[in-house]
C-alpha positions as CSV (number, residue, x, y, z in Angstrom):
1,M,-6.7,5.6,-11.3
2,N,-7.9,8.7,-9.5
3,K,-8.9,6.7,-6.4
4,A,-5.4,5.1,-6.3
5,A,-3.7,8.5,-6.5
6,G,-6.0,9.8,-3.8
7,V,-5.1,6.9,-1.5
8,V,-1.4,7.5,-2.1
9,I,-1.7,11.2,-1.4
10,A,-3.7,10.5,1.7
11,M,-1.3,8.0,3.1
12,F,1.7,10.2,2.6
13,T,-0.1,13.1,4.3
14,V,-0.8,10.8,7.2
15,G,2.8,9.8,7.2
16,V,3.9,13.4,7.5
17,G,1.6,13.8,10.5
18,M,2.9,10.6,12.0
19,M,6.5,11.8,11.6
20,T,5.6,14.9,13.6
21,L,4.0,12.9,16.4
22,F,6.5,10.0,16.5
23,G,9.5,12.3,16.3
24,S,9.0,13.4,19.9
25,V,7.9,10.0,21.2
26,L,10.2,7.5,19.4
27,G,13.2,9.6,18.6
28,A,15.5,7.8,16.1
29,Y,13.0,5.1,15.4
30,A,10.3,7.5,14.1
31,E,11.2,7.1,10.5
32,A,11.1,3.3,10.5
33,A,7.8,3.2,12.3
34,T,6.2,5.7,10.0
35,L,7.4,3.9,6.9
36,A,6.1,0.6,8.2
37,L,2.7,2.1,8.9
38,V,2.5,4.0,5.6
39,G,3.5,0.7,3.8
40,V,0.7,-1.2,5.6
41,G,-1.8,1.6,4.7
42,L,-0.8,1.5,1.0
43,F,-1.1,-2.3,0.9
44,A,-4.5,-2.1,2.5
45,G,-5.6,0.6,0.1
46,S,-4.4,-1.4,-2.8
47,S,-6.3,-4.5,-1.6
48,V,-9.5,-2.5,-1.1
49,L,-9.3,-0.7,-4.5
50,G,-8.1,-3.7,-6.4
51,G,-10.9,-6.0,-5.1
52,S,-8.4,-8.8,-4.7
53,S,-10.4,-12.0,-4.2
54,G,-7.4,-14.3,-4.1
55,K,-8.3,-16.0,-7.4
56,V,-5.8,-16.0,-10.3
57,A,-7.3,-15.5,-13.8
58,V,-6.8,-18.5,-16.0
59,P,-7.1,-18.0,-19.7
60,S,-9.8,-20.1,-21.3
61,T,-7.5,-21.3,-24.1
62,G,-5.1,-23.0,-21.7
63,V,-1.4,-22.7,-21.4
64,A,0.7,-22.0,-24.5
65,K,2.5,-25.0,-25.9
66,E,6.2,-25.1,-26.7
67,A,7.2,-25.0,-30.3
């Protein structure tokens, strides 16, 4: 959990820096560009920390039957 919190803090810190830089370059589109890049960074951080292998865990007992 500490790693995830660190990734979130780092990405929002990067977002603040990007808003500063993009504000003078992109003008009105700076916020949208920054949110998109922060979102991609959070998704990538989640994938790296989660170790997503693309496999869905299937219970060994099977699917519950209806009553």
